[in-house]
Steps between C-alpha positions, in 0.01 A plus 500: 500500500647243738821707511294796615343287773843383616628859506197611700547217749863609542387858560254385766775306678743790476238745624440304820860501621591863545856547624488872568249776528724772359446664161636321198701662222312305232541668164760741631801272503792660327793339331785725393272803504219345294153495649307181431135512399246428775352153504146443373238425767368144473156545661313651200629222272413238760142625532466510121626139471271379781199619301539171310333226711756237392788723611319574828458126569871435440590796723275383786625140472859623507426698816335195658798279419717741697317385814480851648145619573612866483638449148173337395292787643722753320450306177126488562492878560681555170258272314203674664637837385552370147150353482321826578584584859398386845167689506376331181618159621337547840168559324547201267605274790217630721754596768524819703752734332675589827525132593652423162758778542583360845519146363751609235707716736849407623342356815213337317386155600211412270253230585475222244141604420606861426800389296281265297246780436777737388660244269157416355439871430836509317398196295734259682453206736695329774666170415701237684804328347736228617817648647822401322723364776797400291 
């Protein structure tokens, strides 16, 4: 499962740095007249894997280690989707659904209190660790 987490972290990083906005020829690349099969979308498999709380914890920690708040919020959105959706989590966390959607948006800037409530509703908690400075 750690390999899956590493692959997902790589996808998050790759997704952030778009180099062009033009259409891609994914799955239509030809070589000597042969058409290659289209690639399999990763999102359904990711959501399925994040249904496991241990996998979700590894995924969120990997996103935190990246140091990019946007990557962490994307990871948190994916975990929220896998754990039953934002509406169910808003109810469990006793947060307003619209506020939770805004908090998890690309421009989201959650307060510590809201983030703690959301993580608690997911069955997780915040933790502090010593930074490895070697």
